[in-house]
VEXDREN-2710 file (C-alpha; in Angstrom, 1 decimal):
% VEXDREN-2710
k/r/px/py/pz
1/MET/9.6/7.4/13.2
2/LYS/7.5/9.8/15.3
3/THR/5.6/8.4/18.2
4/VAL/1.9/8.9/19.0
5/GLY/0.1/8.4/22.3
6/ILE/-3.7/8.1/22.3
7/ILE/-5.8/8.6/25.4
8/THR/-9.3/7.4/25.1
9/ILE/-11.8/4.9/26.6
10/HIS/-10.3/1.7/25.1
11/LYS/-11.2/-1.4/27.1
12/ILE/-14.6/-1.1/28.8
13/ASN/-17.2/-3.7/27.8
14/ASN/-18.7/-1.7/25.0
15/TYR/-18.1/-2.5/21.4
16/GLY/-18.2/1.1/20.2
17/SER/-15.5/2.3/22.6
18/VAL/-13.2/-0.6/21.9
19/PHE/-13.6/-0.3/18.1
20/GLN/-13.1/3.5/18.0
21/ALA/-9.9/3.1/20.0
22/TYR/-8.5/0.4/17.7
23/ALA/-9.6/2.4/14.6
24/LEU/-7.8/5.6/15.6
25/GLN/-4.7/3.5/16.5
26/ARG/-4.8/1.8/13.1
27/ALA/-5.4/5.1/11.2
28/CYS/-2.3/6.7/12.8
29/GLU/-0.2/3.6/12.1
30/ASP/-1.3/3.6/8.4
31/LEU/0.0/7.2/8.3
32/GLY/3.4/6.0/9.4
33/TYR/3.4/6.7/13.1
34/GLN/4.5/4.4/15.9
35/THR/1.3/4.4/17.9
36/GLU/0.3/3.4/21.4
37/ILE/-2.9/3.6/23.3
38/ILE/-2.2/4.9/26.8
39/ASP/-3.4/2.2/29.2
40/TYR/-5.6/4.4/31.4
41/ASN/-8.2/2.5/33.4
42/PHE/-11.7/4.0/33.1
43/PRO/-13.7/4.2/35.2
44/ASN/-11.5/4.7/38.3
45/GLU/-11.9/6.4/41.6
46/PHE/-11.9/9.9/40.1
47/HIS/-15.1/9.0/38.2
48/SER/-17.0/7.8/41.3
49/CYS/-19.7/10.1/42.8
50/ASN/-20.0/12.0/39.6
51/LYS/-22.4/14.8/40.4
52/TYR/-22.9/15.6/36.7
53/VAL/-24.5/12.3/36.0
54/GLU/-28.2/12.5/35.3
55/ALA/-30.4/10.1/37.2
56/SER/-31.7/7.2/35.1
57/SER/-35.1/5.6/35.3
58/SER/-35.2/2.2/36.8
59/GLN/-35.8/-0.8/34.6
60/PRO/-38.9/-2.9/35.2
61/ASN/-38.4/-6.3/36.9
62/GLU/-37.8/-9.1/34.5
63/PRO/-38.1/-12.9/34.8
64/LYS/-35.1/-14.6/36.3
65/TRP/-34.6/-16.7/33.1
66/ILE/-34.2/-13.5/31.0
67/LYS/-31.7/-12.1/33.5
68/LEU/-29.7/-15.4/33.3
69/LEU/-29.6/-15.4/29.5
70/TYR/-28.5/-11.8/29.6
71/ALA/-25.8/-12.5/32.1
72/LEU/-24.5/-15.4/30.0
73/ASP/-24.5/-13.2/26.9
74/LEU/-22.6/-10.5/28.8
75/MET/-19.9/-13.0/29.8
76/LYS/-19.4/-14.0/26.2
77/GLN/-19.2/-10.4/25.2
78/HIS/-16.8/-9.5/27.9
79/LYS/-14.5/-12.4/27.0
80/GLY/-14.6/-11.4/23.3
81/ILE/-13.7/-7.8/24.1
82/SER/-10.9/-8.7/26.4
83/ASN/-9.4/-11.0/23.7
84/PHE/-9.7/-8.2/21.1
85/VAL/-8.0/-5.7/23.3
86/SER/-5.1/-8.1/24.0
87/ARG/-4.7/-9.1/20.4
88/TYR/-5.2/-5.8/18.5
89/GLU/-4.6/-2.8/20.8
90/HIS/-1.1/-1.6/21.3
91/LEU/-1.0/-0.5/24.9
92/SER/1.6/1.5/26.8
93/CYS/3.9/-0.4/29.1
94/ASN/2.6/1.4/32.1
95/GLN/-0.9/1.2/33.3
96/TYR/-2.5/4.2/35.0
97/ASN/-5.4/4.2/37.5
98/SER/-5.9/7.9/38.1
99/PRO/-5.2/11.4/36.7
100/SER/-2.6/11.9/39.4
101/GLU/-0.7/8.8/38.3
102/LEU/-0.5/10.1/34.8
103/LYS/0.7/13.4/36.0
104/GLU/3.4/11.9/38.3
105/VAL/4.9/9.5/35.7
106/PRO/3.7/10.6/32.3
107/PRO/4.2/8.6/29.1
108/HIS/6.4/10.3/26.5
109/TYR/5.5/10.7/22.9
110/ASP/6.1/13.2/20.1
111/ILE/2.3/13.7/19.6
112/TYR/-0.5/13.3/22.1
113/ILE/-4.1/12.6/20.8
114/THR/-7.3/12.8/22.7
115/GLY/-9.3/10.2/20.9
116/SER/-13.0/9.7/20.2
117/ASP/-15.8/8.9/22.7
118/GLN/-17.4/11.2/25.2
119/LEU/-14.2/12.2/26.8
120/TRP/-15.0/15.8/27.4
121/ASN/-18.6/15.2/28.6
122/PRO/-18.7/15.9/32.4
123/ARG/-21.7/13.6/32.7
124/HIS/-19.6/10.7/31.4
125/CYS/-16.1/11.5/32.6
126/ASN/-16.6/13.9/35.5
127/GLY/-14.3/16.5/33.9
128/ASP/-11.3/14.2/34.0
129/PRO/-8.2/16.3/33.2
130/ALA/-6.4/13.2/31.8
131/PHE/-8.7/13.2/28.8
132/MET/-7.6/16.9/28.2
133/LEU/-3.9/15.8/28.3
134/HIS/-3.1/17.6/31.6
135/PHE/0.0/15.3/31.9
136/ALA/1.5/16.1/28.4
137/PRO/4.4/18.5/28.4
138/ASP/3.6/22.1/27.4
139/GLU/6.0/21.9/24.4
140/SER/4.5/18.7/23.0
141/LEU/2.0/18.6/20.1
142/LYS/-1.5/18.0/21.4
143/ILE/-4.5/17.4/19.2
144/SER/-7.9/15.8/19.5
145/TYR/-9.8/13.6/17.0
146/ALA/-13.6/13.2/17.2
147/ALA/-13.7/14.0/20.9
148/SER/-17.3/14.3/22.0
149/ILE/-18.6/16.9/24.5
150/GLY/-22.2/15.8/24.4
151/ILE/-23.6/18.9/26.2
152/ASP/-24.3/22.5/25.1
153/SER/-22.2/24.2/27.8
154/ILE/-19.5/23.5/30.3
155/PRO/-20.5/23.7/34.0
156/GLU/-19.3/26.9/35.6
157/GLU/-17.0/25.1/38.1
158/LEU/-15.2/23.3/35.3
159/TYR/-15.0/26.2/32.9
160/SER/-11.5/27.4/34.0
161/GLN/-10.0/23.9/33.8
162/TYR/-11.5/23.3/30.3
163/LYS/-10.2/26.7/29.1
164/THR/-6.7/26.2/30.4
165/LEU/-6.2/22.7/29.2
166/LEU/-7.9/22.9/25.8
167/ASN/-6.0/26.1/25.0
168/ARG/-2.9/23.9/24.9
169/TYR/-4.2/22.0/21.9
170/ALA/-2.7/22.8/18.5
171/SER/-5.8/21.5/16.7
172/ILE/-9.2/20.3/18.0
173/ALA/-11.5/18.0/16.0
174/VAL/-14.9/17.0/17.5
175/ARG/-17.6/14.5/16.7
176/GLU/-20.7/16.8/16.7
177/ASN/-21.7/20.3/15.6
178/SER/-22.6/21.3/19.1
179/GLY/-19.1/20.6/20.1
180/VAL/-17.8/23.2/17.7
181/ASP/-20.0/25.8/19.4
182/VAL/-18.8/24.8/22.9
183/ILE/-15.1/24.9/21.9
184/LYS/-15.6/28.4/20.3
185/LYS/-17.1/29.6/23.5
186/VAL/-14.6/28.1/25.9
187/VAL/-11.3/28.7/24.1
188/ASP/-12.2/30.9/21.1
189/LYS/-10.8/28.3/18.6
190/ASP/-12.4/26.9/15.5
191/ALA/-12.9/23.2/15.9
192/THR/-13.5/20.8/13.0
193/VAL/-16.2/18.2/12.8
194/VAL/-14.8/14.8/11.7
195/LEU/-15.9/11.2/11.2
196/ASP/-15.9/8.7/14.0
197/PRO/-12.6/6.9/13.5
198/THR/-14.3/3.6/12.8
199/LEU/-15.4/5.1/9.5
200/LEU/-11.8/5.8/8.5
201/LEU/-11.4/2.1/7.9
202/ASN/-13.0/-0.2/5.4
203/TYR/-14.7/-3.4/6.2
204/ASN/-11.6/-5.6/5.8
END
């Protein structure tokens, strides 16, 4: 049985990120592949001081009782997400805390997949090369599924990195039409727009 390793944002306290990671894992398993999600911690030190992040407007002050209810609800959400990850996500044995750790001791699979979420959006991931599979061997099969770029152009200082790493992909599938245009400009490849992986599964 061929093995698949998925890199994505898979265990932050966000329902969408956790569900898309599980859904892509499940879709690969249903196709007959032995599948793991690479246990890459996001965010990590690489993502601190991200100069591509847009400044957000501050929220108005709220009464303390509203903040308390919100905090209690968040605690319940975080516990539920943690339990879901432990129960349903099949994670790699090794856990990684930086792009350099992945490069030094990379996990080995037959196929490497960059999953969904805004993994190629510098504003979100600071141009993290791990999400462009910089650690995967040159000879391995590398693809993406529903990766999101989220911007209309790659910053000039990241352009060379994106071009080099994305050129190693055999197939690129993105989540939005604007991503097709960016991929065409950067690596002169035709990307495909696909469904979010959560929509590959039925309700059950």
